[in-house]
C-alpha positions in Angstrom: 68.3 169.7 113.8 66.6 166.6 112.3 68.8 164.1 110.5 68.7 164.1 106.7 66.4 161.4 105.4 67.5 158.9 102.8 65.0 158.2 100.0 64.1 154.6 99.4 66.3 152.8 96.8 69.2 155.1 97.3 72.5 154.4 99.2 74.6 156.8 101.1 77.7 157.9 99.1 81.1 156.2 99.7 82.5 159.3 101.4 79.5 159.6 103.8 79.7 155.9 104.6 83.4 156.2 105.4 82.7 159.1 107.7 80.2 157.1 109.7 80.7 154.2 112.1 82.7 152.2 109.4 85.6 154.7 109.7 88.9 153.2 110.7 88.4 149.8 109.0 91.2 148.4 106.8 89.0 148.3 103.7 85.5 149.7 102.7 83.0 147.5 100.8 81.6 149.6 98.0 78.9 148.1 95.8 79.9 144.6 96.5 83.6 145.1 96.0 86.4 145.5 98.6 88.5 148.5 98.0 92.1 148.1 99.4 93.3 150.8 101.8 97.0 151.9 101.8 98.9 150.0 104.4 96.8 146.8 104.1 98.7 143.6 103.7 98.0 141.7 100.4 97.8 137.9 100.5 101.2 136.4 99.4 101.6 134.3 96.2 102.7 131.3 98.2 105.6 130.1 100.3 109.3 130.0 99.3 108.9 126.5 97.9 106.1 127.7 95.6 108.0 130.6 94.4 111.1 128.4 93.8 109.0 126.1 91.7 107.6 129.0 89.7 111.1 130.3 89.0 112.2 126.9 87.9 109.3 126.6 85.5 110.1 130.1 84.0 113.8 129.2 83.6 112.9 125.8 81.9 110.6 127.6 79.5 113.3 130.1 78.7 115.9 127.4 78.3 113.6 125.4 76.0 113.1 128.3 73.6 114.0 127.6 70.0 116.8 130.2 69.8 118.6 129.2 73.0 121.3 127.2 71.3 121.8 130.0 68.7 122.4 132.6 71.4 124.5 130.3 73.5 126.9 129.5 70.6 127.2 133.1 69.4 127.5 134.6 72.9 129.9 132.2 74.4 132.2 132.1 71.4 132.2 135.9 71.2 133.0 136.3 74.9 135.8 133.6 74.7 137.4 135.4 71.8 137.2 138.9 73.3 138.6 137.7 76.6 141.2 135.8 74.8 142.4 138.9 73.0 142.7 140.8 76.3 144.7 137.9 77.9 146.9 137.5 74.8 147.9 141.2 75.1 148.5 140.9 78.9 150.4 137.6 78.7 152.6 138.5 75.6 153.7 142.1 76.2 156.8 141.1 78.3 157.8 138.4 75.7 157.4 141.0 72.9 159.6 143.6 74.7 162.3 140.9 75.4 162.4 140.2 71.6 162.8 143.9 70.9 159.2 144.3 69.5 156.4 146.5 70.5 154.4 145.5 73.5 151.3 145.0 71.3 153.1 142.9 68.6 151.4 139.6 69.3 148.1 141.3 70.2 148.0 143.0 66.8 148.6 139.7 64.9 145.9 138.0 67.0 143.5 140.8 66.4 144.0 140.6 62.6 143.4 136.9 62.8 140.3 137.5 64.8 139.0 139.9 62.2 139.6 137.4 59.4 138.1 134.7 61.6 135.0 136.8 62.2 134.5 137.1 58.4 134.9 133.4 58.1 132.4 132.8 60.9 129.8 135.1 59.3 130.3 133.5 56.0 129.9 130.0 57.4 126.8 131.0 59.4 125.1 132.2 56.3 126.0 129.2 54.0 123.3 126.6 53.4 124.0 123.1 54.4 124.4 121.9 50.8 127.3 124.3 50.3 129.0 123.0 53.4 128.7 119.5 52.1 130.0 120.6 48.6 133.1 122.2 50.3 134.1 119.0 52.1 136.2 117.4 49.4 138.0 120.6 48.3 138.9 121.4 51.9 140.2 117.8 52.5 142.2 117.8 49.2 143.7 121.3 50.0 144.6 120.4 53.5 146.3 117.1 52.4 148.3 119.1 49.8 149.5 121.6 52.4 150.4 119.0 54.9 152.5 117.2 52.3 154.2 120.5 51.5 155.2 120.9 55.2 157.4 117.9 54.8 159.3 119.2 51.8 162.7 120.6 52.7 162.9 124.3 52.1 159.1 124.8 52.4 158.3 123.5 55.8 159.5 125.3 58.9 160.4 123.6 62.2 159.6 125.4 65.5 160.5 123.8 68.9 161.4 120.6 67.2 158.1 120.2 65.3 157.9 120.8 61.6 154.4 121.8 61.1 154.5 125.2 59.7 154.7 126.9 56.3 156.1 130.4 56.0 153.8 132.9 54.3 156.3 135.7 54.2 157.3 138.0 57.0 156.1 137.1 60.5 153.1 135.2 59.2 153.1 131.4 59.5 150.5 128.8 58.6 149.9 125.5 60.4 148.0 123.1 58.0 147.4 120.5 60.6 145.0 122.9 62.4 142.8 122.8 59.2 143.0 119.0 59.2 140.5 118.9 62.1 137.9 120.9 60.1 138.6 118.9 56.9 138.0 115.6 58.7 134.8 116.7 60.2 133.3 118.1 57.0 134.4 115.2 54.9 133.6 112.5 57.5 130.2 114.0 58.1 129.3 114.0 54.4 130.6 110.5 54.0 128.7 109.1 56.9 125.5 111.0 55.9 125.6 109.6 52.4 126.2 106.0 53.6 123.5 106.4 56.2 121.0 107.4 53.6 121.7 104.2 51.7 121.5 102.1 54.9 125.2 101.0 54.7 126.3 102.0 58.2 125.1 98.7 59.7 128.0 97.0 58.0 131.3 97.5 59.7 133.3 97.7 56.4 131.3 100.7 55.2 131.5 102.2 58.7 135.3 102.1 58.8 136.3 102.4 55.1 137.4 104.9 53.9 136.9 107.0 57.1 139.5 105.4 59.2 142.2 105.1 56.5 141.8 108.8 55.6 141.9 109.8 59.3 145.1 107.7 59.7 146.6 109.4 56.6 146.1 112.7 58.3 147.4 111.4 61.6 150.5 110.0 59.9 151.3 113.4 58.1 150.8 115.2 61.5 153.1 112.7 63.4 155.8 113.1 60.7 156.1 116.7 62.0 156.1 115.5 65.6 152.8 117.2 66.7 151.5 114.7 69.3 148.8 117.1 70.6 147.1 117.7 67.3 147.1 114.0 66.7 145.3 113.3 69.9 142.6 115.8 69.0 142.2 114.4 65.5 141.9 110.9 67.1 139.1 112.3 69.5 137.3 113.7 66.4 137.5 110.3 64.7 136.1 108.5 67.8 133.3 111.1 68.0 132.2 110.5 64.4 132.2 106.7 64.9 130.2 107.1 68.1 127.6 109.3 66.4 127.4 106.9 63.5 126.4 104.1 65.9 129.5 102.0 65.9 129.1 98.9 67.9 130.8 98.7 71.2 133.2 95.9 70.2 134.4 97.8 67.1 134.7 101.0 69.1 136.8 99.3 71.8 139.0 97.7 69.1 139.8 101.0 67.4 140.3 102.6 70.7 142.7 99.9 71.8 144.6 100.0 68.6 145.0 103.8 68.9 146.1 103.4 72.5 148.9 100.9 71.6 150.1 103.3 68.9 150.2 106.3 71.3 152.0 104.2 73.9 154.7 103.2 71.3 155.1 106.8 70.2 155.5 108.0 73.8 157.9 105.1 74.7 160.2 105.8 71.7 160.5 109.5 72.4 162.5 110.7 75.4 161.0 114.1 75.2 157.4 112.7 75.5 158.5 110.4 78.4 159.8 113.5 80.2 156.5 115.2 79.8 154.7 112.1 81.1 156.9 112.0 84.1 155.9 115.6 85.1 152.3 114.6 85.9 151.5 115.9 89.4 155.0 117.4 89.8 155.5 120.1 92.4 159.2 120.7 91.9 161.1 121.5 88.6 163.1 118.3 89.1 166.5 117.3 87.7 167.7 119.6 84.9 164.4 121.5 85.3 162.5 119.0 83.2 159.2 120.0 84.8 159.9 123.7 84.9 156.9 124.7 82.7 154.4 122.4 84.4 155.4 123.5 87.9 155.4 127.2 87.1 152.0 126.8 85.6 150.8 125.5 89.0 152.6 128.4 90.7 150.7 130.9 88.6 147.3 129.4 89.3 148.1 129.0 93.1 149.1 132.7 93.4 146.0 134.0 91.8 143.6 133.4 94.7 140.0 134.1 94.4 140.1 137.2 92.2 143.7 137.3 91.0 146.5 139.9 91.3 144.9 142.2 88.7 144.9 142.4 84.9 148.5 142.8 83.7 150.1 142.1 87.1 151.3 138.6 86.5 154.7 137.7 87.8 155.2 134.4 86.0 155.0 136.0 82.5 158.3 137.8 83.2 160.3 134.9 81.8 159.4 132.3 84.4 156.6 130.5 82.5 157.4 129.5 78.9 154.6 129.8 76.3 152.6 132.1 78.5 150.5 133.5 75.7 150.0 130.2 73.8 149.7 126.8 75.5 149.7 128.2 79.1 147.5 131.3 78.8 145.0 129.7 81.1 147.7 129.8 83.9 148.2 133.5 83.4 144.4 134.0 83.4 144.2 132.2 86.8 147.1 134.4 88.1 145.6 137.7 87.0 141.8 137.0 87.2 141.9 134.4 90.0 139.5 131.5 90.4 136.6 133.7 89.3 138.2 134.3 85.9 139.2 130.7 85.3 135.6 129.4 86.3 134.2 132.0 84.0 136.2 130.6 81.1 135.2 127.1 82.0 131.5 128.1 82.2 131.7 129.6 78.7 133.2 126.5 77.2 130.6 124.4 79.0 127.8 126.5 77.5 129.4 126.2 74.0 129.6 122.5 74.4 126.1 122.1 75.6 124.7 124.2 72.7 126.7 122.1 70.3 125.3 118.8 71.7 121.8 120.3 71.7 122.1 121.2 68.0 123.4 117.7 67.2 120.6 116.1 69.2 117.6 118.0 67.9 118.3 118.0 64.1 116.8 115.5 61.7 119.6 116.0 59.1 122.3 113.3 59.5 125.0 115.6 58.0 124.2 118.3 60.5 124.2 115.8 63.4 127.7 114.4 62.5 129.2 117.8 61.7 127.8 119.5 64.9 128.9 116.5 67.0 132.4 116.5 65.4 132.9 120.3 66.0 131.7 120.0 69.6 134.1 117.0 70.2 137.0 119.0 68.7 136.5 122.1 70.8 135.7 120.3 74.0 138.5 117.7 73.7 141.1 120.4 72.9 139.9 122.6 75.8 140.1 119.6 78.2 143.6 118.6 77.0 144.9 122.2 77.3 143.4 122.9 80.7 144.3 119.5 82.0 147.9 120.1 81.1 148.0 123.4 82.9 146.4 121.9 86.0 149.0 119.1 86.0 146.4 116.4 85.4 147.5 115.5 81.8 150.8 115.6 80.0 151.7 118.8 78.2 150.5 118.2 74.7 151.4 121.6 73.2 147.9 122.4 72.0 146.3 125.9 72.3 143.1 126.7 74.2 140.4 127.1 71.4 139.5 130.7 70.6 141.5 131.9 73.5 145.3 131.2 73.0 147.5 133.1 70.7 147.8 131.6 67.1 146.0 132.6 63.9 146.3 129.1 62.3 144.3 127.7 65.2 141.9 130.6 65.5 140.8 130.7 61.8 139.4 127.1 61.4 138.0 127.2 64.9 135.9 130.3 64.2 134.8 128.8 60.9 133.7 125.7 62.8 131.7 127.9 65.3 130.1 129.5 62.2 129.0 126.0 61.2 127.3 125.5 64.6 125.5 128.8 64.2 124.3 127.9 60.8 123.0 124.6 62.1 121.3 126.3 65.0 119.5 128.6 62.6 118.4 125.7 60.4 116.3 124.1 63.1 112.6 124.4 62.1 111.5 126.1 65.3 114.5 128.5 65.2 113.9 129.3 61.5 110.2 130.1 62.3 111.2 132.3 65.3 113.8 134.3 63.2 111.2 134.7 60.4 108.5 136.1 62.8 111.0 138.5 64.5 111.9 140.5 61.4 110.8 140.6 57.8 113.4 139.3 55.4 113.2 142.0 52.7 113.2 145.8 53.0 109.9 146.1 51.0 108.1 143.9 53.6 109.5 146.0 56.4 108.4 149.2 54.7 104.9 147.9 54.2 104.7 146.7 57.8 105.8 150.1 59.1 103.2 151.9 56.9 100.4 149.7 58.2 101.3 150.3 61.8 101.3 154.1 61.1 97.8 153.8 59.6 96.5 152.0 62.7 97.9 154.7 64.9 96.3 157.4 62.8 92.9 155.7 62.9 92.9 155.4 66.7 93.5 159.0 67.5 91.1 160.4 70.2 90.2 163.4 68.1 89.3 161.3 65.1 91.4 163.6 62.8 93.6 162.2 60.1 
């Protein structure tokens, strides 16, 4: 039978071409294009080094997005607070039962404080910068008034030898010195911003007065109650504000040396503080169990291992470790959640600190720069002092871990300060533009946008019907 002739100008079909002598090839060239065949190997996008560089570029672009600081501040503070609530319940249940209270007694009080703090955080995150500046003087005046009331006999309450509390009735107590940190940051940032706008910060008199005298007034009132730890944090905030204001090195060193001499005298004249200083690096409780708390904090961390003994399975909280749910909650975290849990807490604080520094470094508003830097210094310094004491690297200062330890008086101003950082992160021009593009501000605009999108979908139906 004669073969079928092919007319000039016509090509055999793809199926017939595949059935001919080209059958079995990895790909068939049809009309100038190569069609891939299943099973054929595609060319790779590059070696491991090329893929690593591509991943680094993608991570860098994601890290440089306008809302990165906003999400870091909100997410890290939320996770620290939630994990802190869990650990407060786990670390305090034995103490509550020993006192004849319910096992969730301390947790309920901390949960109520967290709810109030959340309202303060949301309010602070929505306030404009002008309102924050307007609140600086009232907050400072109110804090000074409360700190003076603490020293009045019959009003102030002494706990563990420190008279820093005011009774609010029932089991609720207020520690005004915790609000002194927030007051100094708001007032100091507003003061430095106004002097900076007038070009006065180049003169050392305007740089120090009245910032340093007011800070020393707060420090004096705190030290009257015997709270050395809060004084150290307030001093760190003062140094942070001076550094952000561009204080010369000689002035900075002079103030630091003066503060160091005062701290040395306060420690030398107090046997209790000298005992705490002597417990640095201790591995045994020592004579009269002076280093009992420091040593058992190390025991708790050492027994945790990589992943801990399990949530709620701590041994040290059964009366061995004092202040397990307040100053030494990080030790209980290491015992129950292990090295993985403690590193997670450290990573969250590192993310919060980085985001605060990023907000302070990218803003053009001097008040925002000083306030964001002051809040970041406050939270970072307090976390370092608390964790350093638990690890035996620093003396026990009696300060809680921010957003994590038990204590409503410490939680409320800290959450308000986090709200400040969120507000400042939202006020960045690029972040404000990104938030505006993401969602219309008013409900009317949102309705109009939804109606327009519905009209476009109706017009593009295949049938052409409406």
